[in-house]
GUGU-452454 format. One record per residue (C-alpha): x, y, z. Coordinates in steps of 0.1 Angstrom, whole numbers, plus 2048, in hexadecimal, padded with zeros to 3 digits. Each point is the difference from the previous one (the first is absolute). Layout:
<sites>
XYZ...
</sites>
This chain:
<sites>
77C8197517DA8018007F17E48167E77E97F07E37F28158147E080381F81180E7EA8148177F17E080D8237F180680B8208127E18008178057DB80782380780B7F581C8177E77E981081C7E780781481D81081C8017E781781E8027F981C7E88237FD7F07FA7DA7FB7DE8077F080F8197E881C7E87F67E87E37FA7E88157EB81D80C7EB80D7DD7F87DD7F27FA7FA81D7E88217F97EE7F87DB7FE7DD8077F180F8197E781C7E87F67E57E77F57EC8197EC7E880881C7F27DD8037EE7FA8218157ED8197E47E78058077F57DC8257FA8078157EC8188217F080680D8027DC7F88257FC8108088228207ED7F68018147DF7FD82181281B7F78198187F57E47F88217EE80B81281F8227EF7FF8077FE7DA7F18227F57FF81681F8207F28117ED8038228127FC8217F87E18157ED8158197EB8107E47F77DE7F17F87F38237E881D8067EE7F87DF7FE7DB8097F28088237E58167F07F57E57E78017E581B7E88158147EA8087E27FA7DC7F77FD7F28237EB81B8107ED8117E37FD7E67E37FF7E38198167EB7EA8227FE81181F7FE7EA8147E080181B80081A81D7FA7E87FC8187E38187FC7E38118217F982280F7FF80A8118218128217FE8257FE80A8098247FA81A80B8187F481981A80F8237FD81A80B8197F181A8188078257FB81180E81F80782480982080B8127FD8138218078207EE7E57F97E67E67F981C80A8208117FC8137E07DF7F07F97F180A82180A8247FA7E68017E47E57E980F7DE8118027F98098257DE7EF7FD8107DE7FA8208058137F77EB81E7F27E37EC81E8007E981780181E7F07E080C8077EF7DF8258068048038028277EC7E08068037EE7DF7DB7FE7FA7EF7F77E07EA81C7F37DF7EF80880C7F68238078258067DE80D7F47EE7E58138108088217E780781C80681681F8017E281781D7F17EB81881A80D8137F782081381F80E80C7ED81F8147E77EC8048167E17F27E87E87E37FA7E77EA7E17FF7F97F47DD7E27EA7FD7F87E97E281E80B7EB80A7EE7E07F77DB8047E980981D81D80281980281781E82181180B80E81B81681781A7F081681B80D7F382480381981D8007FD81482080481F7EB7DD7FA7F17EE7FD8227F68258017F48007DC7EB7E18067F180F8207F681F7EC7F17E97E57EB7EE81A7F282280B7F68067DC7F07DD7FE7EC8088207F38207F17F57ED7E17EE7E78177EE81A8147F38107DF7F67DE7F37ED7F681F7EA81F7FB7F67F47DE7DF7ED80280A7E67E58237F980C8037DA8058237FF80F8217F57F38047E17EB80A7E08128057DD7F07E37E980580C7EC81E80D81F8127DF8117F87ED7E58138197FE81D8048258057DE80E7F780381F8158248087F47F780F7DE7F982280F81D8018188228127FB8177E18037F17EF7E280081F7E98198017E381F81380980080F7DD7DB8067F97F180C7E07F78257FF7DB7F87F87E67E78097F67E67E57E97E27FB80F7DF8097FC7EA7E07FB7E18157E580C8197F481F7ED8048138218108228058237FD80E8228128018197EA7ED8268038028128187EA8057F77DB8207EE7FA80380F7DD80582380E81E7F381480E7F07E17FE8217ED80F81381D81F7E88018048037DA7FD82680281A80381C8187E97ED7FD8157E180682181381E7F081280E7F77DE8037DB8098077ED7E07F47DE80E7DC7F47FC7F28098227DF7F280E7F37FC82480E7DD80082280D7F880080F8237F97DD80F81D7F27EB81681C80D7F67FA82480A7DB7FD8218077EF80A81C8187F87EA81F8177E67F281A81A7F87FF80D8248077DD80D7DD7F18077FD7DB7FF7EF7F37E17E77EC8157F68208117FB8117DF7EB7E27F47EA80481F7FC8267FA7F67FB7DC7E97E38078107E97E77F67DB8038207F47EE82380D80980A7FD7DC7E981D7F88138168198227F57F47FB8137DF8088208138237F48088098087DC8048258088197F981B8177EB7EA81F8107F17F97F97DB7F27DE7F78067E781C81B81780F8157FD7E181981C7FA80180A7DB8237FE7F07F98227F280380E8238257F58018078147E07F081F80E8127FE822
</sites>
């Protein structure tokens, strides 16, 4: 997708408002799709009716999931409120998606073990945290050195999904690997400090003001830094960002292929497996909810399906014939 001057303006406006990079990419995607749907008319020439038509199209033609439709709506609400300066009416008239969410793909213990036999050594520690601590991929790549607590064997997750903070378990078996990773991070930092244009690690706006001297200290560096320096699109300053999440996605897919796992495996599959295996080992569902950072217990309860014997513990009559 080639950005138009208008989309570039929207993107820059979002950076100035300190939106996350992923959010900006998502909003630009849906605004672009909205414009294309209406034969590239300028959004200023459209409004409520055109937004309703697009949201209905997402349900009737694209069969979009509720979360996908919600993402598009959020993007268009921002567009008209902050950019066009003509807010959409509060109660838009459109069909809301009611497509059922997919059941999570879960690996067995044996499949997880097989997967790790083929994981690239470069990503082994990060991928171990996805399964060992139940992290979302972006939570893992955004970890900072200070977020690791060796004394209590836990990780502190700041501003997870929904802006929530939480503390998650850290397998003691990963302590040494993380200590070695921190040594590598310190080596990167010493090299960066010698660069005359290095501006320090990225911090969100409020933290940047509160901890002005922290950007060049070890605790605030990303635990999984990028291998090279790059220009921060928000400030245009030279920084070292966290490692690219797409390389981790490719690494997981590659390991699953080599392990000959027939299921569709992604980094999030390891989080699903973490939750299911915790429940399988006897953990309380409330504990699993806290570890995953779910606001609603019903979201966590979907993992109980893997522990059931058949549907709702029903024994198939065929089993009696085969016994």
